[in-house]
C-alpha positions in Angstrom: -0.3 0.1 0.0 2.8 2.3 0.7 4.3 1.9 -2.9 0.8 2.5 -4.2 0.6 5.4 -2.3 3.9 6.6 -3.3 3.5 6.3 -6.8 -0.2 8.3 -6.7 2.0 10.9 -5.0 4.9 11.4 -7.5 2.3 11.5 -9.7 2.3 8.2 -11.6 0.1 6.6 -13.5 -0.6 3.3 -12.7 -2.0 0.1 -12.5 -3.1 -2.1 -9.1 -2.9 -5.6 -8.8 -4.1 -7.9 -5.8 -3.4 -11.5 -5.1 -5.5 -13.5 -2.4 -4.3 -16.7 -1.5 -6.9 -17.2 1.3 -4.6 -18.5 4.0 -5.1 -16.1 6.4 -7.8 -14.8 7.9 -7.3 -11.0 7.4 -7.3 -11.9 3.6 -11.3 -11.3 2.5 -10.7 -8.0 4.6 -7.6 -7.1 3.1 -8.9 -7.4 -0.7 -11.9 -5.5 0.3 -9.8 -2.6 1.4 -7.2 -3.0 -1.4 -10.2 -2.3 -4.0 -12.5 0.2 -1.9 -8.7 2.2 -1.8 -8.2 2.1 -5.2 -12.4 2.9 -6.3 -12.1 6.1 -4.8 -8.9 7.1 -6.5 -9.8 5.8 -9.4 -7.0 2.9 -9.9 -7.2 0.3 -12.2 -7.3 -3.1 -10.1 -6.4 -6.4 -10.8 -7.7 -9.3 -8.9 -6.6 -13.4 -8.2 -8.1 -14.4 -5.8 -8.9 -18.2 -6.4 -8.3 -20.5 -4.2 -4.4 -21.6 -3.9 -3.2 -24.9 -2.4 0.5 -26.5 -3.8 2.9 -29.6 -2.7 6.2 -28.7 -1.4 7.7 -24.9 -1.0 4.5 -22.8 -0.3 6.4 -19.5 -0.2 8.2 -20.4 -3.5 4.9 -21.8 -5.3 3.2 -18.6 -4.2 6.0 -16.4 -5.5 5.8 -18.2 -8.7 1.7 -17.7 -8.8 1.8 -14.3 -7.8 4.7 -13.0 -10.5 3.1 -15.4 -13.2 -0.3 -13.1 -12.5 1.0 -10.0 -12.7 3.2 -10.3 -15.9 -0.2 -12.3 -17.2 -1.7 -8.8 -16.2 1.5 -6.2 -18.1 0.9 -8.2 -21.2 -2.5 -7.8 -21.5 -2.9 -4.6 -21.1 -0.1 -2.7 -22.2 1.8 -1.8 -18.9 5.2 -1.0 -18.6 6.2 -3.6 -16.2 6.1 -4.7 -12.7 6.9 -2.6 -9.6 7.0 -4.3 -6.1 7.1 -3.0 -2.8 10.1 -4.8 -1.3 12.1 -2.7 0.5 15.6 -2.8 2.4 15.0 -5.4 4.7 14.2 -7.8 2.4 17.0 -7.0 0.6 19.2 -7.6 3.7 17.3 -10.8 4.6 17.9 -11.8 1.7 21.6 -11.5 1.8 22.0 -13.3 4.5 20.0 -15.7 3.6 22.4 -16.6 0.9 25.6 -16.4 2.7 23.9 -19.1 5.7 22.6 -21.6 2.7 25.8 -20.9 1.0 24.1 -20.2 -2.2 26.0 -19.3 -5.6 23.1 -17.2 -6.8 22.5 -15.3 -9.6 22.8 -12.1 -8.0 23.3 -11.1 -4.1 20.3 -9.7 -2.3 17.8 -8.5 -5.1 18.0 -6.8 -7.6 16.6 -3.0 -8.0 15.6 -4.0 -11.8 15.2 -7.7 -13.4 13.3 -9.5 -16.1 10.0 -11.8 -15.5 8.9 -14.2 -17.9 10.8 -11.4 -20.7 8.4 -8.3 -18.3 10.2 -5.4 -17.0 10.2 -5.9 -13.2 11.3 -2.4 -10.2 12.1 -2.7 -6.6 11.7 1.2 -6.3 11.9 1.2 -2.7 15.5 -1.0 -1.6 16.4 2.1 -0.4 13.5 2.8 2.1 13.8 0.1 5.6 10.6 -1.5 6.7 10.0 1.5 9.1 10.4 4.0 7.3 7.3 2.2 5.3 5.5 1.7 8.2 6.1 5.1 9.5 4.5 6.3 6.4 1.4 5.0 6.8 0.5 6.1 9.6 1.7 9.3 9.1 -0.9 9.4 5.5 -3.5 7.4 6.7 -2.7 4.6 4.7 -4.1 1.3 6.6 -2.1 -2.0 6.1 -2.2 -5.8 7.1 0.7 -7.9 8.0 1.6 -11.4 8.2 1.2 -13.0 11.0 3.4 -15.8 10.2 6.2 -13.2 9.7 6.6 -13.6 13.2 7.2 -17.0 13.7 10.7 -18.4 14.3 10.1 -21.7 12.7 11.1 -19.9 9.9 14.9 -19.0 8.8 14.0 -15.5 7.4 12.1 -14.9 10.4 14.9 -15.7 12.4 16.9 -13.2 10.0 14.4 -10.4 10.9 14.1 -10.5 14.1 17.0 -11.2 15.6 19.5 -9.8 13.0 17.7 -7.1 10.6 15.5 -5.5 12.8 18.2 -5.1 14.9 20.7 -2.7 12.9 21.2 0.4 13.2 21.8 3.1 10.3 25.6 2.6 9.6 25.4 -1.6 10.4 22.8 -1.4 7.6 25.3 0.9 5.4 28.1 -1.5 5.5 25.6 -4.0 5.2 24.8 -2.5 2.0 29.0 -2.2 0.5 29.3 -5.8 1.4 26.2 -7.1 -1.0 27.7 -4.1 -3.6 31.3 -5.8 -3.4 29.9 -9.3 -3.6 27.7 -8.4 -6.6 30.8 -6.7 -8.1 33.0 -9.3 -8.0 30.0 -11.9 -9.1 30.1 -9.5 -12.2 34.0 -9.7 -13.4 33.1 -13.4 -12.7 30.7 -13.7 -15.2 32.9 -11.6 -17.7 35.6 -14.0 -17.3 33.4 -17.3 -17.8 31.2 -15.7 -20.8 34.7 -16.2 -22.7 34.9 -19.7 -22.4 30.6 -20.5 -22.8 29.6 -21.5 -26.3 26.0 -22.6 -27.2 27.6 -25.9 -27.0 29.2 -25.8 -23.8 31.9 -25.0 -22.3 35.8 -26.6 -23.5 36.4 -29.1 -21.3 40.3 -28.7 -21.3 39.5 -24.9 -21.0 37.1 -25.1 -18.5 40.0 -27.1 -16.1 42.6 -24.6 -16.7 41.0 -22.1 -14.9 41.4 -20.9 -11.3 38.7 -22.7 -8.9 36.3 -19.2 -9.0 36.1 -19.3 -12.7 35.7 -22.6 -12.8 32.4 -22.2 -10.6 31.2 -19.3 -12.0 31.3 -20.9 -15.3 29.5 -24.1 -14.2 26.9 -22.1 -12.7 26.4 -20.4 -16.0 26.9 -23.3 -18.4 23.9 -25.2 -15.7 21.8 -22.1 -17.0 19.7 -19.4 -15.4 17.0 -21.4 -13.7 18.8 -24.4 -12.6 22.3 -22.7 -11.6 20.3 -20.2 -9.5 20.7 -21.0 -6.2 22.7 -24.2 -6.4 25.3 -24.6 -2.9 28.7 -24.1 -3.1 29.4 -26.9 -1.9 27.6 -28.9 -4.7 29.5 -26.7 -7.0 32.9 -27.4 -5.2 31.6 -31.4 -5.6 31.2 -31.1 -9.3 33.7 -29.4 -9.8 36.6 -32.2 -8.3 34.6 -34.7 -9.9 35.7 -32.6 -13.5 39.3 -32.4 -12.2 39.5 -35.8 -11.8 37.3 -37.9 -14.0 36.8 -38.5 -18.3 33.5 -39.5 -17.7 30.9 -39.1 -15.3 27.1 -37.9 -14.8 26.1 -35.4 -12.9 22.9 -34.3 -11.9 21.5 -30.9 -11.8 17.9 -31.1 -11.6 16.1 -32.2 -14.9 19.2 -32.7 -16.5 22.8 -34.1 -16.6 26.3 -32.6 -17.1 28.3 -34.4 -18.9 31.8 -34.8 -20.9 30.8 -34.6 -24.5 33.8 -35.2 -26.6 36.0 -31.9 -26.0 33.0 -30.1 -24.5 31.6 -30.3 -21.2 27.8 -30.2 -22.2 24.5 -30.1 -20.2 21.6 -32.6 -22.1 18.5 -33.4 -21.3 18.4 -36.7 -19.1 18.3 -40.0 -21.1 14.3 -41.6 -21.4 14.3 -45.1 -21.9 12.6 -46.1 -25.0 11.8 -49.8 -26.5 10.2 -50.3 -29.4 8.7 -53.4 -30.6 8.0 -54.2 -34.3 5.4 -56.8 -35.4 7.5 -57.9 -39.2 10.3 -56.7 -41.4 7.3 -53.4 -42.7 7.0 -51.8 -39.5 10.9 -52.0 -38.8 11.9 -50.2 -42.3 8.8 -47.9 -41.9 9.6 -46.9 -38.1 10.5 -42.4 -37.8 14.0 -42.0 -37.1 13.9 -41.4 -33.6 16.2 -39.4 -31.0 18.8 -42.0 -30.8 19.0 -44.1 -34.1 17.3 -44.4 -37.2 16.4 -47.4 -39.4 18.3 -47.6 -43.3 18.4 -49.8 -46.0 20.3 -52.8 -45.3 24.3 -52.8 -46.1 27.5 -55.5 -44.4 29.2 -54.0 -42.1 28.9 -52.8 -38.2 25.1 -51.3 -38.3 23.6 -54.5 -40.7 21.3 -57.4 -39.3 19.5 -60.3 -41.3 16.0 -61.3 -39.7 13.7 -64.4 -40.3 10.0 -64.1 -39.3 10.6 -66.0 -36.4 13.0 -63.6 -35.1 9.1 -61.3 -34.4 8.4 -59.4 -32.9 11.5 -57.7 -32.8 12.2 -54.9 -30.3 14.6 -52.0 -30.2 15.5 -51.0 -27.0 18.1 -49.6 -24.6 20.9 -51.6 -23.1 19.4 -53.3 -20.0 22.2 -54.9 -16.9 23.7 -58.5 -18.2 22.7 -57.9 -21.6 25.2 -59.8 -23.9 25.6 -60.5 -27.7 27.2 -64.7 -28.8 29.6 -64.0 -31.2 32.0 -65.7 -33.7 34.7 -66.0 -30.6 31.8 -66.3 -28.0 29.9 -63.8 -26.0 30.9 -60.7 -25.7 28.8 -58.6 -22.7 27.5 -55.1 -24.2 29.2 -53.3 -20.8 32.6 -54.9 -21.9 31.9 -53.6 -25.5 31.4 -49.9 -24.1 34.4 -49.8 -22.4 36.7 -51.4 -24.8 34.9 -48.0 -27.5 35.3 -45.7 -24.7 32.2 -44.9 -24.9 30.7 -42.1 -21.6 28.4 -43.1 -19.2 25.9 -41.3 -20.4 25.6 -42.5 -23.7 25.3 -46.2 -22.9 22.1 -45.7 -21.3 20.4 -44.4 -25.1 22.5 -47.3 -27.0 20.2 -48.9 -29.3 20.4 -53.1 -29.3 17.7 -55.1 -31.6 16.0 -58.2 -29.3 14.1 -60.9 -30.6 11.5 -62.5 -30.3 13.6 -64.9 -27.8 14.7 -62.1 -25.9 18.3 -62.5 -27.3 20.0 -59.3 -28.4 20.6 -60.0 -31.9 22.5 -56.8 -33.3 24.5 -53.8 -31.0 25.3 -51.3 -33.8 28.9 -50.1 -33.5 29.6 -54.3 -32.5 27.6 -56.3 -35.0 25.3 -58.8 -35.5 25.6 -61.8 -33.3 26.9 -65.4 -35.9 23.4 -66.5 -36.1 21.8 -63.0 -38.2 24.6 -62.3 -40.1 24.8 -62.2 -44.1 26.2 -60.2 -47.1 22.9 -59.3 -47.7 21.7 -58.0 -44.6 17.8 -56.7 -44.2 17.8 -53.1 -42.7 21.1 -50.9 -40.5 20.5 -49.6 -37.4 22.5 -46.4 -36.7 22.8 -44.5 -33.6 23.0 -40.9 -33.5 22.5 -37.6 -31.5 25.3 -38.8 -29.3 
């Protein structure tokens, strides 16, 4: 309410947006007051008051719901952007939370200007304390509402708020703001250096390993992307960095993706999804569209070719499974041994195609060849692995 009133005081043309989660006893009274305040002053008001529920982190889900509503409202009405009422106490609390959790964020504290879903977001009150804004509301007869959960010490942010931030004097606040500015300047310098090593394909593995650790950790977080890299713990980045420095074949989970060595590059990739295609006859095999990890091509002799008979159907083309082996001319060959001998990276092994007959026997491993019972100089089809 202080932000809205200050905008009017400055003569700005603004609209208001209010979100009612229906989670606090005062929620209906608060919405009614906001409606009355805006109606009396001729301010366009947009309200989201559908019941809200979520599983997991309520604050994060509520924030995403709220900000998405703000961004949609801006786009639908042609507004210039979003103004958020975060103030200095919020800024300092966020900084302290980041330090306590050893997070490596996109930005320390809160950005004054940013974008959300392509919409500009501005926080114009970061230089004002919460107490200053409360005093402003009292002096100008503006009603405000406080979330009672803000008093609960069960939440880490509230412990920061009541145990540290609320007791800081003006000089201590100034010093903490200077610490935040210095930390962000350091982040910006490291990001600028890391950008020189980042390409659309990833980062060169040798170049990554040649950097000092601070630059490596910054590059690693940028490589993980703004959504996945933001908020990663320093301990995670250090552990991942140690693996990259000491191993040539690894899979590092990064939320919904994996970080892997891909040739000479360090790349973030989608997690491979297991697949299996059951094919009733040779026509079904030959008409199978190209897949993400393999394609079917006309038969020609080589290590990608196989000949089949009606007794082999239905065939299955699937990912390798634990214990898979194939009968070669000079005995059985375990697929895992083939992958190791060929130095095929771990993440590629999970999606390498194999052809399995109706009896459950592996009859073709592209790149290795078919078993001795399915070899001929006029094969029926080839399976080419790619995308790896």
